[in-house]
N, C-alpha and C positions, 0 to 999 in steps of 0.2 A: 278527279282529271288532274294530270299534271300540267304545272304552267313554271313558267321561266321569268324570273325578273331580269329584264333587260337594263342596261346601263349605256349613258351616252357615251361615244367616243371621246377619248381624253389622250393628250400627248405622252409619247413614251411607251415603249415595248413593254418594259416591265408594269406599269400602270394598266396596260390591256390585260397582261397575263393575270395580275391580280384579280382584275374583275372577273374575267374568265372564269377563273378556279372559283371565284364568290359566285357567281351565277350557277355554275354547274351544282354547287352545293345547296342552292336554292330549289333545284328541282325537286318536286314532291313524288319520291319514289313508291312504288307498290309495297306492300309491307312485306310481301315475300320477293326475295331477289332470285329465286329460281324460275323453273320453267312452269309452276302451277297456272291453273288457268285462271284469267281476270275474273275481277267479281261482276257479278251480275250487273246491267246497266239498271241505273236507278230512273224511275219513272217521275216526271213532273209534269204538274197541272196548272190549269189557269192561264196558260199561255206565257209562262214565265221560265226561264232554263238558263244555265250555264251555256256559253257557246265561246268559240274562240274566235277573236277578231283577226282581221288581215295583217296587222303585225306582230300576231303569234301570242298575245297575252289572253288570257280568260277574262271574260266580263259577262254582263247579265243582259239579255235580250230577250224579245217576244216579237209579238206581230210590229210592234213599234220600239223604237231605241227608249230603253227607261229611261234616259234623260229627257228625252222629249215628254215622256209622261210626267216627270218630275217637274220641270217646268211647268207644263199646262196647269197642274195642280195649284201654282202660285195664285194665279188670277181668282180661282176658287174661294182661296184662304183669304185674299185681301179683300175681296167682295164682302164675304162674310163678317170680317172685323169691321168694314166701313158701314155695314146694316146692325151691328151691335146695338141693343138697344138699353146700354148701361148708361148712357147720356143722351139726351136730346140735342144732338149737333144740329147746327144750323148749316145750310147748303156750304156756306163759305167754309167753315169748320170742317166739312166733310170732304170738300176739295184740298184743303190745307193736308189731311191726313192722307188722303189718295195721293198727294204729291210726295210728300215726306216718305211713305212706304216706298213708293216706286223708285225715289231717287236713291234710297239708302240700302235695300234689300237685297235686290234681284242681280245688281251689276258686278259681283265679283266670278270668280272661277266656280263657285259651288262645290267646290270639293268637300266640305264639311258635310252638307246637306246631302250629297251624292255618296257618300261615304255610309251613310246612315241605310241607304237602299242596297249598296253592295254587301256590306256585312251582314244585313238582315238575309237577304237572298243564300249567301254563303252559308249561314247557319242553318237555312231552311231547306238546303239541297237535298233531294230526295222527296221532298214531301210536299204536299199541295200549297200554294201558295194563290189566294183569290185576288180579286180584283179589290174586294174592300178591304183585306189585308194588306194589299200592296200600297194602296192609299193612305193607309194608317201609318205605314212606313213614309210614306212622301209628307204627311203632315209631321211627324217628328223631325224628316230631315229638314223641313222649311223651318221649324221651330230653332234648331240650329243656325240655321241662316239670318232668322231674325236677332238671335243672341249675338251673333257675330256683327250684325249692323249696329245693334245697339254698342256694343264693345267698341268698336271702332268710331262710330259718331262721336261718343263721349271722349274717348282716346284723344281724337283730334283735337278736340276744344282744350283739354288740359296740356296738351302738347303744343298748342299753338301752330297746327301742320296746315299746309296749304292745299294740298291736292290730294286726292284719293280716287282710286280706280279710274286714271285717266280725266277725272272732272275736278273742279273746285269743290274743296270740302262744304259739307251742307251748312255749317254754322257761318261760313264765310259768304255765303248770299246775302247779298244787303239785306232782304226781306227776312232773313232768320236770325242770324247773330247769336246772343246766347239764350234765344227762345230755344234753340238746339236743343240744351240741356232736358227741357221737357219731353223733347220729341224723343230722345235716348230712353227717358224712363218709359214713355208709351209703348216703344217697341218692346221693352221687358214685360211689361204688364200684359201685351197681346201673345206672348208665350204661354201665359197663365190661364188666359182665355181657351187658347186653342187647345190645350192638356185636357182642361175641365170638359170642354165640348165633346172630345171625341174619345176620351178613355177612361172618364169616371165610372162607366158600367165595368169597368176591366179589372180581371182579379190582381193585376199590379199597377193599378192606378196609384196606391200610395206608393209604392216602390219606384215608381217613376216621379212621382212630385216630389219625393224626400231628394232623388238623386240631383233634379235640376236645382232645388234649393241648395243643396251641399256644393255643386259645381258653381252655382252663382256666387255664393260667399265666397269660396276659394279664389275666383277671378278677381271679385273686388278686393279681395285680401292682398292678392298679387299685385294689385293695380297700386294700391297703398304702399307695398314696400317699393316698389318701383317709383312711386314719388316721393318716399321718404329718401331713398338713396340718391335719386337727382337732387333733391334740395340738400341733403348731408353733402354729397359729394362735391357740391360746387366750393363748399370751404376746405374739405378733406378729399382730394381726388384718391389719394393713396389708400383709401378705405376699400375701392373697388377691387375685390377679388372674386374668383372663380367661385367659391362658394356661396357667397351672398348672389351672384349672377344666375347659379342653378335654382337657388331658392326662389328669386323672382319670376323666372321662367316657369318653373315647375306649376306654380299656381296662377300666374296671368295669362298663360297660353297652354301650355300640356293639358290641363285638365279639360278645358271646353273644347279646344281644336282635335285634339287626338281620342282621347279616353272616351269623352260624352257621346260621341255618335256611336262608338262600339258598344258601349254600356246600354245605350237606347234599344240599340238592335238586339242585344242579349236579352233586355225584358222583353220586347215585342216576341222573341221566339219562346220565351216560358223559361229560361233558364234564370239561375241565382247568381248574383255579381260576386257574392262571397267565394265562389268557386274557381273565380277569374283574377285573381291577385296577380299572377306573374305577366298575363295578357296587359293589365293595367300598366304595370311597371315600366316594360317593354314600350308602351306607348308613350309613356312619360317620358322616357329617355329619348323617344324619337320628336317628341314636342321640341326639347332642348336643342336636338341636332337642327330641327326646323327654324328655329329662332334664331341659333346662331348664323345660319344660312340668311335669314332676314337683315341681320346685323350687317353681314358682309355686303348683301345686296345695297342697302341702305347708304352704304359710303362708295361702293364701286361700281355700281349699275346703272346704266342709262335710265333717267328717270321715264324716258318715252317707253321703256320697256317694261319697267315694274309698276307705271302707273301713277307715281307720287313722286315727291321730290323729296329725298332724304335729308332727316334734319336732325340723326341722332347725335351727332357733334356739337351743334349749337345748342342742343335741348339738355345737352349735360348727361345723356343717359347712359347706365352702367351696361354698354354692350359688349360683347364677346372681343370686338376690337381693341377697346382701351383696355380692358382686363389684361389683354395678352399682350398690348403694348407695355404695359405698366409691368409686367412680369420680365421683359426682355430687354427694356431701354436701359441705356446708361444714366449717370447723372445730368449730362447736358440734356439728353433727349427728355427726361423727366422735365426737366425745368421747362422744355419749350411746350410739353403737353400741360404743365400747371399752369402756364400763363395764358394758354391759347384756347384749351379746351373749355366748352361751355361758352363761348363767345359767339354772338349774331353776325360778325362783320366777317365777310369773304376772306380777308386776310388770314386771320386766326384759323380757319376752316382750312385753308389752305397750307398753313404751316403744320397742322395736326396730319393733314394727308400725306404730306411729304414725309413727315416722320414716319407714318405707318408705312411707306413705300422703302425708308430706308431700314425700316426692321423686316422687310421682305413679309409682311402680314399677309400678302394674297398666298405666297408659297406656304406659309404657317397655316392657313386656313384649308389649303388643298390637302397638306397632310392630315390635319385635324379630321377632315371630311373623310378621307380614307380608313381612317382607325374607327369614326363613329360607324360608318358602312358596315365595315369589318364585324364589329362590336354587334351592330343590330344584326347581322345575318348569322352570325354563330346562335344569338337568343333565338332568333326564330327557329333554326334548325332545331333547336332542343325542345321544341313544343309537339307536343304528341298528337295534339287535336288537329285534325288536317284543316276544318274550318277556320281555326284559330291560326293556323300557319298562312293559308290564303288571304284573310283579313290584313294581316302584319305585311304580307307581300305586297299587298295591293297599295297601303300606304306608304311603304317604303318605296316601291316605283315610282308613285307620285311626286316625291320631293327630293330623291336622290339627283343630286347636281341640277336642281332646277335653277332656272335663268331670271325668274320672276316669281 
């Protein structure tokens, strides 16, 4: 079924014309351009089917919206983990665990987890999806959200962050502190418990377990690259470059945020991951685009909109903005950046942001976003598998010109 990737309105007739052209290219046309009869309608069972929403895009729904079904699965999975007999927990410990999970896991947009559901149903389009199969997709989707919670919790500690998802960071609560490190480890351990419980009898259990182990390692190594770069950059800011930036983002963000949800859906649908290397590569590029957006929002967005106070400048992060600034600044501007980047005081932060403004980094980012979007559209259009195209379009629609 055809669907169209819609983009947000932006200034300028030329920009609107470009986006209209790209939207048209993203339409999934029938294979035959002539007047041949349309293919027979595919039947769907188990109450789950693709449907067109009021805003024109296609989504998945049944008697209840699939997001609602996904959210309801959370309580069941949390309660099962609280009842796990791996350790004889005291009532106090069980209350702590429940509070920690509720505080850290379900509070975000849930895009990563829901992407598992959406991708799985796209891949299964035209065949029966039972309630049990849908629930298993929910389990994996929540595993991705558990992983996201683990990554954010530990990242906040390492970055000395203050807020997350409109709340004070978990570790900054007076009763938590550095004990939050162990909480992050527990969240990661929960994933293995859930996968073992629900998938150990499946033919793809080894594949999905190895996928999770590999992505967890890649993400941890990406975090290490980020930390090393931040530490070394404090001495030699000039070492920040686009190659290093892409390497960090590829492993720290792209694999778990973009590739992992789709790879899990592929395994659940019976596919072999080695047959989808192009899909993986496009998702990795999309993740790099996503992180560049994050870097931009960290500096320029309203904290009330994005739900956190940006600290990339203070934390001496190798961000898209500082890489671009170093590549376009004159000697005087570089001197300002060297003296002020990575300093915690507000005066230094203001000087860095003033330099960004002088360099027109907002316009530079807008141009980058246009190029990235056009490149991704071209890559998506080149895919021959209709479900793959739909999956990629779904991801791109969620992130293009996002504001938080």
